C-alpha positions as CSV (number, residue, x, y, z in Angstrom):
1,M,-14.0,0.3,-0.8
2,S,-12.9,-0.7,2.7
3,Q,-12.3,1.9,5.5
4,D,-8.6,1.0,5.6
5,C,-8.4,1.6,1.8
6,Q,-10.1,5.0,2.1
7,N,-7.8,6.0,4.9
8,F,-4.7,4.9,2.9
9,I,-5.7,6.9,-0.1
10,S,-6.6,10.0,2.0
11,A,-3.3,9.8,3.9
12,L,-1.4,9.7,0.6
13,L,-3.4,12.6,-0.8
14,E,-3.1,14.8,2.3
15,K,-2.6,18.4,1.1
16,D,-0.2,19.4,3.9
17,P,3.1,17.7,3.0
18,A,4.1,17.7,6.7
19,K,1.1,15.5,7.5
20,R,1.2,13.3,4.4
21,M,1.8,9.6,4.9
22,G,5.4,8.7,4.2
23,T,6.8,12.1,5.3
24,K,7.8,11.0,8.8
25,D,9.2,7.5,8.3
26,G,9.3,7.1,4.5
27,I,8.4,3.8,2.9
28,R,8.2,2.0,6.3
29,E,5.3,4.3,7.3
30,I,3.5,3.4,4.1
31,L,4.1,-0.4,4.3
32,N,3.0,-0.5,7.9
33,H,-0.5,0.8,7.1
34,P,-3.2,-1.7,8.0
35,W,-4.4,-1.8,4.3
36,L,-1.1,-3.3,3.3
37,A,-1.0,-5.8,6.2
38,D,-1.3,-8.8,4.0
39,I,1.7,-7.8,1.8
40,D,5.1,-9.2,2.5
41,A,7.3,-6.1,2.2
42,D,10.5,-8.1,1.6
43,K,9.0,-10.0,-1.3
44,L,7.6,-6.7,-2.6
45,K,11.0,-5.0,-2.5
46,K,12.6,-8.0,-4.3
47,M,9.7,-8.0,-6.9
48,K,8.8,-11.6,-6.0
49,I,5.1,-11.0,-5.7
50,E,3.0,-12.2,-8.6
51,A,0.5,-9.7,-10.0
52,P,-3.1,-10.7,-9.1
53,F,-4.2,-9.7,-12.6
54,Q,-2.3,-9.6,-15.9
55,P,-4.1,-8.1,-18.9
56,T,-4.1,-9.8,-22.2
57,L,-2.3,-7.4,-24.6
58,S,-3.4,-6.9,-28.2
59,S,-0.8,-7.5,-31.0
60,N,-1.9,-4.1,-32.4
61,A,0.5,-1.4,-31.1
62,L,-2.1,1.3,-31.6
63,D,-4.7,-0.6,-29.5
64,V,-4.5,1.3,-26.3
């Protein structure tokens, strides 16, 4: 796991809500994190980004 990814997860899981990422500037603070630098925020908001992986689903409804 990259250092940026570790920092991103740690910032989201910060125990103190006042210090937690997203508390000060909302979604902008999260989307501006270096780990998400390659993601186009406008495309993400419009749901225009194709998923990098799509699992093949079984026809069996109980197969979870």
